[in-house]
N, C-alpha and C positions, 0 to 999 in steps of 0.2 A: 448509417452509423457514423459517428464522429469519434476520432481518437487523437490523443495528444500525450506527450511526456512532459514532465516538469519537476521542479524541486520545491519541497515544502519550505516556506519562509517562516511561518509562525501563525499565531492566532491573534485576532483583534475582535472588536465588536462594532455593530452597525445599528443605528436606531431607525426602525421602520414602524409607522403607525403606533407610536407611543410604546413600542416594545423593543427590548434589547435582544439582538440576534447575534449569537456567536458565529464568527466567520474565520475560516482558515484561508490564508493567502498562499497561492502557489505561483511561483515564477515558471511560466510555461515556455515552450519552444523558443524560437522557431525550430520545428522538426523538419528534416529533409526526408523525402521519400527515397529510400535506398533501392527498393525492389518491389515489384508488384507480382503476385502469384495468381495464376488463372487456373480455372478448372480444366481447361484443355491441356495445358502444359504440365501443371503440378498436381492436379487432382482435387485441389481446393482453391478457394479465392481468399487472398489475404494481402495485407499491406505491411511492408517492413519500414519502420520509422527509425531514424537516427537522431540522437539528441546530444548536444554539447560537442562541438568540433574539437579535435586534438590538434594542438599547434605543431608538434613535431611527431608525425606518425611513424611507426616502425614499418619495416618491409612487409610484415605479416598483415598490417592494417591497410595495405594499399587498396584503394577503391572504396573503402568504408572508413574514412578518417573521422570517426565519431566515437565518443566514449561509451555511449549506451545504445544498444540496438534492441528493439522490441517488435514482435510481429503481432498484428491484430487481424483476426479473421473478420471479413466484411462481405456484405452482399451489395449488389448494385454496381454502379459505375465507379471505378477506382481512379484516383488522380494519376497523372503521368509520373514516370520515374524521374527523379531530380527536382520535382516541384517542392515548394515550401508550404508547410501547414503551420499556422500560428493560432493564437487565442481567438481570432476573429471568427472561427468556425462555431464557437459557442455564443449563446445569447442569454441574457438574464431570464431566469425561469426554466431553463433546460434542466432535466433530471439526469444525473450522471452517476456512474459507479466508479469508485476510486480504489486502486489496489496499491499497497506498498508494504514494506517490512516494518513490523512494530518495534518499539523500543526493547532492547535486550535488558533483562534484569538479573542475569547471572544465575548462579545456583541458589535456589530458594527452598525453604522447608514446606511441609504440607499445609501449614496454617495459611501462609501467604499464597502458595501456588494453587491450592484447591479449596481454600476457605474452611478448613477443618476447625473445630471448636477448641481443640487442645484438651488438656486434662484439668481436673480440679486443682485448686491451689492449696487444699487442705487434705486431711485424712491420710497422712503418711506420704503424700507426693512430695518428692524433693528433686529439684532441677529437672522436672519433666513437664512443665506447664505447656510447652509447645510441641511435644512429641506426638507421633501418630497413634501409639497404642499397638494393638496386635496387628500383625501383617499377614497372617495366614491361619489356616485351620489345621486340625490334626491330620486330616487327609486332604490333599495328596502329599503333605509334608514338604511343600515348597511354596514359594511366592508365585501366585498365578500371574500370567501375562496381563498387562494393562492395569495392574494395581496402582492406585493413586499414591505416589510416594514422592519424597523430595527429589529435585532434579533441576535441570536447566529450564528457565522460564523466559518467555519473550523471544524476540528475533524470529517471529513467524510471519509468513505472508498473510495479510489480512485484507479482505475486500469489504468496503462499506458501500451499500447500495442506496439509491434514492436520495442523494444529496442534491439540493437545488443550487444552481448558479445564481449568486446574488449580485456579483459585480464583474464586469469585463473591462479591463484597461488594455486596449489594443496597442497604444503607444508604448507603454512600459512592459507589455506582455505579462500582466498579472491577472490571475483569475481568483475570484473570491467565492468560496463554497460555504454554504450554510452548514454548520456543525463541525465536528472534529474529524480529522484525517489521521490514520495511524502513522506512527513514526516520529522521530526527532526532527527538529529543523535541519534542513539540508538533505533529507531523505528523498530519493527519486521516486516519483509517483506516476502511475498510469491512470489517465482519465479517459473514460469512454461513455458514450450514451448507451442506454439500455435498449 
């Protein structure tokens, strides 16, 4: 299994075999291996990666002078602590899964959040075109838990699977993934093979 952290740059397109392919560009590592966890010592096998060095670390950050730390569970042989992992671990054609936080959309109504149809624009309806309608029944005389209602939308952790690597630029540390990756430009993303 290969894993890496990076920041979403944005989207572009690539032409392959007379087809236009949407590509998301990600500014990857280099990521430093901060710690390796083994089954003998910790009960499970994992790799702890650090991304983006901090120029002036605080006392509490001593030993791990990085802005983002993420642990990836892995099988097989782990790299040594202190080694550097960069975009060269991936090759064009690899299938990866990407996790990040989606764009926040704030407080939204039922029509945008859940895809409700809204009410009729005629037959006595006034200022209620985008309302929910009834929210409960006569019994149990309360709104049941899990009812689809207006509320905060977005800013959720989303994982997209089976994205293929289209382009790897080792010199500039840029990875091109086929398709869309959740989050706004600048969002930190986790990339790993399946």
